[in-house]
Every structure is written in structure tokens, then in C-alpha cells.
N, C-alpha and C positions, 0 to 999 in steps of 0.2 A: 364182334363175332363175324365169322365167315358167312357168306350167303351162298345158297345153292341155286342151281338152274335146272337144266335138263339132263338127260343121260349122257354119259361120256365114259372115257376110259383113262387108263394110266397114260396113254398117248405118248407123244414125242417127249414130253417132260420126263417120262419114266424110263424111256428106252435104254439109257446108258447108266441107270442107277442100279448097281449090283448090291444085293444084300451084304451087309457087313457081319462077319462072324464074330462071336464073343472072343475077346483076346486078352483083356486085362483083368486083374483081380477085382472082384466086386467089392466096393466100399461098404461100410456099415450101413444098416438100414437108416439110421439117423442122418448120415452123410448123404445118402441117396435122396431122402426127403427134402433136405435143405437145398441141395444142388438143383434138383428138378423144380422145386417150388420157386426158386429164384429165377430160373430160366423161363418159366412160364409167364413171368411178368415182362418179358421182352416186348418192346414196342414194335408194331408192324412198320416196316420200311419198304418202300417201293423197290421191287427187284429181288428182295430176299426170298429164300425158299423155306417153306414150312412143311411139316409132314402130318399126315392123317394117321391116327391110331384108333382102332376099334375101341369104343367106350367100354365094352365088356372086359377086354384085357386091362385097360387102364384103371378101371374100378377095382379089379382084382389086385393090381399092383399097389393102389392106394391103401387097400385094406392090409396088405402084407407089410407095408412100411409105416402104417399108422399116419397117413398123410393128413387126414381130417381129425381134428381134436375130439369130435364126438364119436369117432369110430376107432378107438384105440384097443379094442378087445383082440386078443390073440395075435398081437403084432409079432411078426417073425415066425409064426407057426408054419411048419412044413406044408400043412394042408392048404395054406393060402398062397404058396409060391406060385406066381403067375405063369412061369415057363416062358418059352419063346414068344415074341410078339406075333400075334395072329390076327390078320385083318380079313380073314375069310368072310366074315359077316358083312363086309362092306361091298363085296363084289357081286355082280349079277351073274347070270349064266353065261353071258357073252364074255369071252376071254379078255381079261384085263379091264372090263368096264365096271364102273361104279353103279350101284343100285340107284334108282331115281329117288329124288326127294329125301335124301339123307339130311338129318338135322344136326347142326353143331351142338356139342355137349351131350345130346341125347344118344346119337348113333356113333359119333366119333369125337375125338378131341384133336386139337391142332397144337403141335409142339414145334419150336424153332429147331433149326438144323443141329445146333450143339446139344440140345436135349435129346433129340432122336439118336444122335451118334453115341451118346452116353448110355441110353437105355439099351441100344443094340449091343454095345460092348459088354454090358452086364448080363443081358438075357438072351441075346441073339434074335434072329428072325426065323419064322417058320420056313423050313427048307423049300426052295423053289419059288418063294413068294417075293415079288418085287415091291420095294417101298412105294408108297403113294406120296409123291412130292409135288407141291404146287407153289406157284409164285404169288407174291404180294403185288397187287395192282392198284392203281388209283381209280376211284369212281367219283362221279359227281360233275355237273356242268360248271358250277360256279364255286361251290365249296368242295374242295377235294378231300376225300378220306380214303384211307387204305383198307383193303380187306384181302383175305386169301381167296384166290379164284379156285374154288373147289371143283367146279364143273367146267371142263374145257369145251371148246366148240368142235363138233364133228364135221369134217369136210370130206367130200368124196372127190378123189383125184383121178384123172385119166389123161391119156394122150390124145391129141387131135386125130391121129390116124387109127386109133383103136379105142373107141369110147366104151366098148363093152367090158374092157378090163379096168374095173374101178377098184381103187384101193382106198380104204377109209383110214383116215388119220385124225388125230385130235390136237388142237392148237389153242394156245392162250390168246385172249383178246389183245394182249400186249405184244404178241409175235408180229413180225413185219412180213410184208408180201415177199421180200427178199428171202426170208427164212423159209417160207412155204415153197418158193421156187427152187431153192437149193435142195430141200427135202424131196421134191418131185423129180429133180434131175438125178438124185441118188436112187430113188425108187425105180425109175424107168431107165436107169443106166445110160443116161445121155452124156456123151463125151464132153469134157470141159471146154473144148474148142468150138463146140456146136452152139450157135446162137438160138435162143428160145424167146418165146413170148407167152404170157400167162393171160388166160381169159376166164371171165365169170360166165357160166352158162345158166341161163334162166329156163324155167319150165316152158316158156313160150318159144323155146328154141332160138332165142336171141342171145347175142354175146356182147360182153363189154370187156375191153382190154384193161387189165390191171397194170398200169404203166408207171406207178409210183412205188418203187421198191422200198422206200423208207416209211411208207404208210403202214399203220398197224391194221390188224384184222378188224378192230373196232372202227377205226377211221374209214376203212374201205366199205363198211356196212355189210360185211359177210354175215350170213346167218346159219343156223343149225341145218345141216344136211346140204349145204351149198355144194354145187358141182363146179370144180375148177379144172380147166383144160390147159395143158401145156402143148405148145406148138413148136416144132423144129423148123428152122429155116431150110428151104430147098437147096440142093447143090448149086443150082443156077443163080442163087442169090434172091430168089423170090420167096414169098410166103404162101403156104397153102390157103390161108384165109385172106379175105379182102383186106387191103390196107386199112389200118384204123385211122379214124378222123379225130383229131384232138378236140376235146370238149371245151 
């Protein structure tokens, strides 16, 4: 089962995921039950994407198709039709952010990409609501196991010459420093030819350069609410900050 952490949002992982409109004929109830039932047995693989669905909607769908053998009453009844997938109950007041402490199976269910795409093609999504898509990551020091990273890491991003302008974004622990730097360059509209450096800013007003682009968020030890600063090289070839000393 997936494990949760702290608050976060749909974040970078969701930003390019557009809801898919219902477009193909809906198969029979029995066919739906067999298809989704089979897909739910998909093994977690590192790098794969899974989707969160509000348990309330999924339970209603299960009743409608008679998914559970002990709940076969009124299968196919119009009154049980679940309607568009609605994840409203998973979001906090903060735009795009998940509620804290959501529990797998109780509050939401996780479905693989193929299952999500089929359900959306049959029932559509609530208009204007973005899918909640998450990656499968590896955990464990010695014995590796896969799980869906439901809660992403909240990072506060700013420029060296304007630290008051902070933009919050969410990243997977499996994302690289290079991924973050590219996102910051995009957010702050830094020209591609401009050289940049990335810094970790601590509460004590000390800075540590993040100079390993292939290092992951987890490897770099970044934590919830961490402030990252991007620095542009001066026109004269110098840097606004002191030269970094390799560790």
C-alpha cells in the first residue's frame, strides 16, 4: 500500500495532466468489473505512474458494477450510477493541495494508468478537476520495496536578487536537482544561455551549493519547506555570491 507524509499538492507531477473526456462506448458492467479488477492487480514498478481516486466515488462504482461478491444488490441500478470521477474530497482549501494524513483504501484508492484511463473514458472527470497522478518510487536502505509516493515535497523557490518573490512547488523525492533547476529557470524566465547555480538556504542564513545535477531530492537531503535559491551569473563573468568551495 502507498504511504503518506505531510501536506502537498498536485504539484509538478500534475501540471501537464489534462482531464480526459469520456469518448468511447461504455462496456458492459461485467466487462468493466473484470477489466478493472485485473488491472488493480498490477505490480508496482519504479517510475510507473498511478492515480488517486476518492474512495467515495470508487465505492459507488463498485456497488454499481457489483464488484464485491457480497454486495451484488441492485447492480446496474440507475440510482447507483457514480457519475464523473470526483476527487473533491481529497483536496484541502489550498488550491491543488491534498488534505493531510489521507489513508490508502480509507480515503482514496490507487489505480494504475491504464485503469484510470479506462474509468475516465467511461465516466469522465469532474469538469475543471485535474487528475492526481503520482510516481512509484523505491524505499528502503538495504531491502528495496516500491510504493506510490502520494505526498510530494513542498519546496520554496526564489531568485538570489529577489528573495521576497517565493514560488512554492512540489517535487517527488525521485526528482533530480537538474529537474528542479530547469523548473526554476522556467518559472523565473531565465534565458537558456544564462549560466545559473542552485543554493540550499538554511534558517541560519547559511547557503550550500547544490552542484550535483543528477542527485535526487532524497539524496540531497532536501526537506519539507526547504528554500532553494537560483543565482544568475553576472555579465562580467563573476557570481553575486561568494565562490563555492568543494566539500
